[in-house]
N, C-alpha and C positions, 0 to 999 in steps of 0.2 A: 935286128928286128926279125922275129920268126913269123909264122903264118897265122897267128891268132888275132892280129890287129883288126881284121874285118868282122870278127865275131860280135854277137850282141850280148853273150853271157858275161856278166861282171866277173865271174870266176876266171874264165878264159882270158879276159882282158887284163886281169891282174898279172898274168904270166906273159903278156905280149912282149915285154922288154927283157925277158930272161935270155941269157946266153944259150939256153937249150934250144935246139932247132925243133920246136914244138909244131905238130900238125893237129888240127881238129880231126875227129874221126871222119873218115870219108875215103873215097876211092883213090884219091891222090896218095894218101899215106899208105894205104894197103897195097897199092900197085908198086910203090917204091920199095916196100919191104920185100915183096915177092921178087922184084927185079934184082935187088941187091942181095937177096938171101940173108937179110938181117932180121933177128928177132925183134918183136914189137915190145917196147916198154909202154904199157898203158897205165896212166895215172888218172885216177878218178877222185874228185873232191867237189867242194862247193864253196861259195864265197864267204859264208859265215863260219867256216870250219877252222877252229883254233890250230889244230895240229897240222892242217894243210898249210897254214901260214908259216908254222915253224919249219916244216920240211922245205918249203919254198925258200925261206931265208937261209937255211943252213946249206941246202944242196943245189936248188935250181937257180939261185942267184950267184952261185960259186962258179967262176969260169973254169976252174980245173975239173970240177965234177961234171959240169956241163960238157966239157970236151970229151970226157969218157963216155957220157951218154950219147953224144953225137957220133962218136967213132964206132961204137958197137951196136947201136940200136936205132930203129925208127921210133921216135918219141911222139906219143899221142896223148893229148890232154882232153879230158871229158868232164863236163859239168853234169854231175849225177842228177840234178834237178831237171835239166833239159833232156837228158837221155836216161830215164829210169829203166829202159829196156836193157841197155848195156850194163848199168849198175846192178840190176837184179841178177843177171846171168853171172857176172864175174864175182859178185859177192858170194853167191852159192858155190861157184867154183873154188873160191878161196877157202871156204869152210871145208869142202871136200878134200882139198889138197893139204891144208894145214891142220885140220881137225880143231880149229879154233874159230870163234866168231870173227866176222870181218869188221869193217868200219872205214873211216875216212881219215887221211887219204888212203885210198886203195892202190896198191902198187902190184901190177900183174905183168908177167912176161909171157908173150904169146908167140906161137909158131907163125911165121909169115904166110905159109901156104893156106892155112885154114882158121887162123885166129884162135886156135885152141890153146889154153894156158898150160904151162909146164912148171911154173913156180910163181909164188906170190906172197905178199905180206901187206902190211898197212904202212905205218910210219917207220922209216929207217933213219937213224941219226947220221950226222956227217962223221962222227967219231964213235968208236966202240963205247957203248954205254948201256948199263942195266941189262947186261946179257944179250944185247942186240949187236949184230955186226955193223961195222961202218958201211955206209951206203957205197962209197967208192970201191971198197974191197968186194962187196957183194956184186957190183956191176962186173968187175973183172972175172969173178968166179962163174957168174951166169953166162957171160960171153964164151968162156972156155968150155963150160958144160954143153952149151948149144953146139959148138964146133965139133965136139967129140962124142956126143951121145944121141945122135939123131934117131936111132931105132927106139931107145927108151922114151924119148920125148913123144914120138908118134904113138907108142903104146899107151903112155899116160894120157894123151889127149883123147884117144878112142875110149879108154875106160872112163874118163871123166864125162864124156858126152853120154855114154850109156847110163852112168849114175844119175845124171841130170834128168834123163828120160824116166828112170825108175822113180825118182822123187816126185815127178809130176803126175804120176798115175793116180793112185788113191781111190780108184773106182772098184774096190773089191770088198763090198759090204759083207759083214758076217751075220746079219739078220737082226741087229738091235732095233728096238722100237724107238720112234722119234721122241716120245715123252721121256724115255730112259736116257736118251742122249742129252736132253736139256738138263736133267738132274745131274748127270755125270759131269757135264761141263761146269755146272755150278759148284759141285763138290770139289773138283780139281782146282778151280780158281780160289775157292776159300781155303784150300789146303796150303796155298802159298801166301795167304794174307798175313800181314804184320799187324797183330791186334793191338799193339801199343802205339805205333806211329802211323799206321795206315800204309797203303801201297802194298806191293807184292814183292817178296824176296828181300834181299839186303841191298847194300849200296853197290853200284849207283842205282837210283830209283827214277823211273820214268813215269809220266802221268798215266799211260795206258788207258786212254779214253775209251777205246772199244770194249775193254774188259769191264770198266765201270758202267758203261751203258748196258752191257749184257746183264750184269748183276742187278741194276736198277729195274730193268725190264722183268727179270725173273721175280723180283719182289712183287712188282705190280701184278704179275700173272697169278700170284698166290694171295694177294691182299684181301680178296673177298671170300677166301675159303676159310675153313675151320682152323688152319695152321698157317698164318702169314709167315713168310720167310724173313723174319726179322734179322737173321744173321747176314743175309745178302744186303739188306738195307743198311745195317750197321757198317759193313765193309765200305760201302759207297760213302756214307755220311762221314765216317772217321777219316777216310782218305781225302775227301774234298775239304774237310775242315783243316786237317794238318797241312795240306798243300796251301790253302788260303792264308794260314797263319805263318807259313814258312818263307824262307828266302827264295824258293823256286817261283814265288809270286812277287811281282814288282810292287812293293808296298807303296810307292809314290805314284808311279805312272800307270799301273794296271798292266794286265797281260802276264803270261807265264814264260819263263825260260825253259830250255829244252829238257833238262833233267837235273836232278840233285846228285851231287857226288857222295852224299852221306845218307844214312837211313832216316834222318830226322827232317829232311826237306829243307835244311838250313842254307847250305851253300850250293848254288847252281853251277852248271856250265852255262855261261852267260849269253849264249845266242838265243834269240827269239825267233821262232818259226811260225809262219802264218798257219800251217796245217795243224799244229798243236792248239793254237788259240781259237781257230774256228770250231774245232771239236769241243774244247773245254767251255767255250762260251755257251754252246747248246746245252752241255751237261749241267753247268751251274744254273742256267735258267730253268731247266727241268727240275733240278733239286729244289729250287725256290718254290716251284709249284707244289712239289711233294710236301715240303716241310714248313714253308713260310719263314724259314730261318733268314734273318736279316743279313747274315754274313754272306750267304749264297747270292742274295739279290745284289749286294754291294759289289761282289766280285764279278758277277755277270755285267753289271752296269759299267764298272771301271774297265773291264776287258773290252767291251764294245766301244767305249770312249777311246781307248788306246788304238783300236783298229781304225776308227774314223779320224783320229788326230794324227797318228804317226805313220800309218801304213796305207792310207787312202791315196790312190793315184789321182792326179788332176783330171785325167780323161776317164775316170771311174775304174772300178776294180781295185785290187789290192796288191801291194808289193810282197815279195816272197819272204824276206828275212832281215833281221838286224844282226850284225856281226857280234861276236863275243868280245872283241878287242877294240880298244881305243887308246890313243897315245902310246901304242906299242905294248899295252898291258891288258891281260884278260880282266874284264869286269870293271876297269878303272872308271868308266862313265857312271857306274851305279854306286860306288863306294863313298863313304864319308869318314870324317874324323869328328870327334866331339867339338873341337874348336871351330871347324867349318860350320857346324850347325848352330853353335852359340852366336856366331857373328850375324847370322841371318834371322834368329828368333829372339823374341823377348824372353825374360826369365821364366815367366809362367808357361809359355809355349815350350821352352826347352825342357823344363822339369817334367812335364807330362809326356812329351815326345821321347825323351831319353829313356824314361821308365817303360814306355809302351814298346819301343822298337830296339831296345838293347844297347843304346849308346852308353849306359852306365855299367855295362859288363866289359869283359876283356875283348880286345879286337878278335875278329873271327876269320879274316881273310887278308893275308899278307900285310899284317900290321894296321889294317884299316877295318872299318865296320860295314858289313853288308846287312841291311835292315831285315829284321823279321819281327814277328809279334812275340816279344819276350815275355810280356805280361798281359793278362786280360785287361779290358778297359777299366773294370772296377778296381783291380789291383794297381794299375798305373795311376788312376785318380787318387787312390788312397796314398800311394807313395809321394805324389805331388801335393797332397793336402787340399784337393779340390773335389767338388761334386762330380758325379758321372756326366751330368749334362754339361758342366763347364769343361770337363776333360774332352768331351766329344767336340765341342766348339773349338777349343784350343788346338786339338789335333788336326781338325780340318784346316785351320788357318796355317799351322806349321807345315802341313803336307803341301799346301798350295805354294808357300814361299820356297820350300826346298825344291819342289818340282820346277818352279820357274828358274831357280839358280842352276839346277842340273841341266835344264834345256840350253843354257848358255855355254855349257862345256863343249869340248870337241866331241862330236857324236861318233859312235861306231858306224862303220860302213853299212849302208842300207842297200840290199840287193833289190834293184828296182825293175827286175823282170817280173812279169806276171805269168803264172802257171795256171792253166784252166782248172786242173784238178784241185789245187790249193784254193783258188778263188771260189770254187764250188763249195768247198767245206766252209769257207767264210760266209758265203751267201746263205747256206743252210743254217749256220749258227746265228746270223743276224736275223733271219726270218723267224726262227724259233724264239730267240730272245726278244725280238720286237713284239711278238704276240704275248709272251709270258710277262714281260715288263711293261706292256702297253706303251711302247715307244715307237710311234709311227716313223720317226726319222731313221730308225734302224731298218725298217722294212723298205723305206725309200732307197737307202744306200744299197741294200741287197738287190732291189729292182734295177737300179741304175747299173750295177755291176753285171747283172745278167744281160741287160740290153747291150752293154759294151761288148760282151763276148759274142752275142748274136750278130752284132754289126761289124766287128773288127776281126774276129777269129774264125769265121766261116768263109772260106775262099774256094770258089769253083765247086760249091756244093759239098765241101769237106771241112770238118772241124780241125783246127790246128791247135798245137799244144801250148805254145808260149808266145809272149808279146813283149817287145822292148824297143824303144826308140822308133816307134811308128811302124815296126815290122812284126808281122805275125809269121811264125815259121814252125816247122816240124809237124808231121802228121800226128794227130792226137792218139792217145793210148786208151786202153780199156778204162782206166781210172777216170780220165777226163770225161768220157761219155757217161759212165755209171754215176759218178759223183754229181755231175751236172743234172742228170735226170732226177736224182734224189732231191737235189736242191730246188729244182723247178717245182716239184710236187709240194715241197714245204712252202715255197713262196706263193703258190696258188692258194694255199690255205690262209695266207695273210691277205692276198688281194687277187681276185679272179681276173683273168685276162685270156680271151679266146686265143690270141696269138701265142701266148706262152703254153697253152695246152697243145697247140699244133707243134710247137717246138719240142715239147716232151715226146710227142709221137714220133717226130723226126729222129730224136736221139735214140728212141727205142728201135726204130727201123735200122739205124746205123749199127747198133749193137748186134742185131740179128744178121745183117748183111755182111758186115766187115769183120766181126770178131768171134762169132759163134762156132764152136766145135760141133759140126753137124753129125759126127760119128759118135762121140762119147758124151756130149753135153758139156755145158759150161762155156767159158769164153777165154780166148787167148788174150795175153797182155797186148799184143801187137796185131794190127789189121792184116788181112789176108795178103795184101800187096805190099807189106812192109819189107824193108831190106832183110835179106836172109842172113841170120846170125847163127852161131853154133848151136843154139837151142831156142825154141819158141815156148816160153813158159805159159802155163795156165794157172796163175796163182790163186790159191784158195785161203791161205792163212793171213790173219791180220798181223801187222807190226805197228810201227808208229802211225801208219795210215791204215784205214780199213781195207779189207780185201775188195778189189774191184769186182770179183765174182759174187761176193756176198752182197754188196750194195746193188749190183745189177739184179740179182735174184729177188731182193726185197722190192726194189723200185719197179721192176717190170711186173711183178705180181700186183702191186697196188695200181699201177696204170692200167693193167689188163682188166681189173675189176671196174675201174672208173669208166673205161671205154667199152667194156664188153668184148675185148679183143683176146680170144682164147690163146692165140699164138704166144702172147707175152707170158701168160700164166704157164703154158706148157714149157716155155724156155726156162722159166724159174724152176719148175719141177725137175727138168732134166739137169739143171745145174746142181740141185741138191742131190739128185741121184748120183751124179758124177763124183760128188764129194763125200759120199756116204762112208766109204772106207776110212777116209781121213777123220771124219767126225767120230767114228767109233773108236779109232785108235788114239786120237789126240783131240778130244772135244774142246779142251780149254785153250787150244791154239787157234780156234776158229770161232770166236764169239760172234762175229758178224754173220757167219753162216747159221749159227744157232738162232739168231734173230729171224733170219729168213725161214728157217725150219719152223720156228714158233708160229709164224704167220701162215705157213702151209697147213698147220694143225688147226688153228683158229683164224679163219679168214678175217682180214681187216674190216672194221666197221667204217662205213662211209656215211657221213652226214651231209646232206645237201639242203641248203636253206635258200629259198627263192623269195624275192621281194625287194622292196626299195631299201637302199643302204641305211637309211635312218633307223629302220627297224631291224634289219638283218644284222647290222653291226653289233647291236646289243646281244642278239641271240648267239652270234658267232663267238663273241667274247665270253659269254657264259659257258659255252661248250668247251672252249679252249682254256678255261681257268683251272682245269685239273690235269694232272699228268695221266694221259691215256695213250701210250705209245702205239697201240694197235688201232687207233681211231684217226681218221682223216675227216676234216670238216671244211666245207667249202660254202661260201656265201656267193651265190651266182645271181647277178642282177637280171631283171626281166628281159632286158635287151640282149643278153649274152646267150650264146648257144649252149643248150643243155647236152652234156655228154650222152651219146647214144646208148652206152652200156647200162645206164640207169633205168631206162624205159619207164620214165615217170610221166604222169599226166599233170598238166598245168592246173594250178588252183584257179577257181572261178574269180576270186578276189582276195586281197589281203595277203600277208606273208604265209608261207607254207614251208614245212620241213619234212624231209624223208630220212629215215634211218634204214640203211641197207647193210646186210651182212653177206658177203660173197655175192652171189647172183640173186639174192632174195631181198626185196624191199618191203618194209612194213607200210601200213596205211599212212597217208599224210596226216600231220598234226598242224594245228593252227594257232598254238600259243606256246609261250616259253615253258609254262608249267607242264603241258603235254609232252613237249620235247624232252624235258628233264626226266619225266616218267618213262618215256620210251628208251632213253639212254640207260636208265637204271635197269630196265628189263634186259637190254642188250648186254650189259655187263655181267 
């Protein structure tokens, strides 16, 4: 038994019985490495990672390989979801050392004195394979190199730290105008767009929700002008449509897998992550508002249903992920054969289902069938010899039967820790979808999750990052605070609550007090009193998750206008100034910052509706029935506290609404027709 048995991370617990003498990251392991002058073997992964499981089975469960690891190294195992600070640093270091993108499992070798890496890679096989060295041979060579090349190792470490610092600067603007940056970002993103299948670049294809949100916002910005940006809208619509039709979307149970291995979105990597689905839920709900396309409404509905059905924790909040593997095989839980489907469906159901989802085609994954929308509804109906309305009814029945049968299979592992930043993305998605789809139960689930975080993850006046088995632990990061602030503002637009407004203010103060770079602007990923690591990043770029700096800049500006708190708006401005050089050099790598930049050019419109809920609910629904990403609308009951920043006078009687742009509020209006006219003028 190694030292992982007392951890809460499902990923670390998966390795608790390995013959490897694993340590969690901490002073005990670091002190042992220093005392024994042994290099550190740092292995970073997560519970739903397929190749992490492969390397564990091949190497970490092998007593001979474990003996080599224990003889030559101090071995540290890290869950990248619990320690995104460590993962972020060593992924960047891997890229600098190898000149290749990183990934998981990440395998890094560190000097014991300062934890600076001198060699690294990702997955290594137990035997030489596909041009990769065998892991045991690599271990022997690394140990020998460490013993004989100390000067080179220290020089490499110093050069690496200096390179990390250079990467983190970015505050050297060349004078480009903000409007030009928005257009440059749009042009660069569309330059990578796959006009046939949607998405960006070739295989593998990731959803890239921040990119799609940026393009949708760019279209909206131009929609009322003389030349609406239909190219940006087309890119979003085609991508969302092809993803919804493809195998990256779970055609039976709802929700999205992490990415597609092909350019057609057909075959996914089968893990399901909460952070992807929270973002995509919001995006499909917004696309439904834009287009009225029933496909987008159905996907948003089913994804929300999946979150509540399969990922909702009993104590509220949401679990982190579903593994890719079950029964020892990737994707096995989701795959079918025609015979399996025939046994569960009647002949009419099978005929239309097979035509619709590709069971009448060749197998597409390891001799089995992974479902995708192979034909349109009308084509499937024609192939089965039924009407479209009959086909729709038969498909609904067939999907229900197959989902019930699938649920009886051996499930993939569910990572049941809760991460504040990922929960915040789900809360935001549910709040947006609840409003767009007019589903109050989604808003209630979002409210309950936020209350759970407030009650269970704030300890001694500090937000913590993760929760499992009744334990909240680890100081929260930038993303936790920024995403939660953004989610709280979205939830306030669905249901006003004075306590939640106070919580938003508390989060903003935490950002300024614990994370702000007071010299250069922007926010560090870790708090000022966080454990000292080899680098303290100030991340600006989006990846699978939005940039914490970008979300902080956007949310702080919005809250600043709502409260009349200029410090929040100034911190947003300083973040954008700090990132200006990066935006000019690589705008399409920072779509979230472009959103914040857009709102610094055109301050958000804030709509405040006062009155009894029976009336204000109708007004609020009307305001929120269109896609207006730079508009925030709040229905504030008469008994609730009015935010001081709005400086509004109460109406003498009846409902009243105010439309504010930046620090300027228009005269109050007293009917829904007047409010619609005021919003039209504001647009």
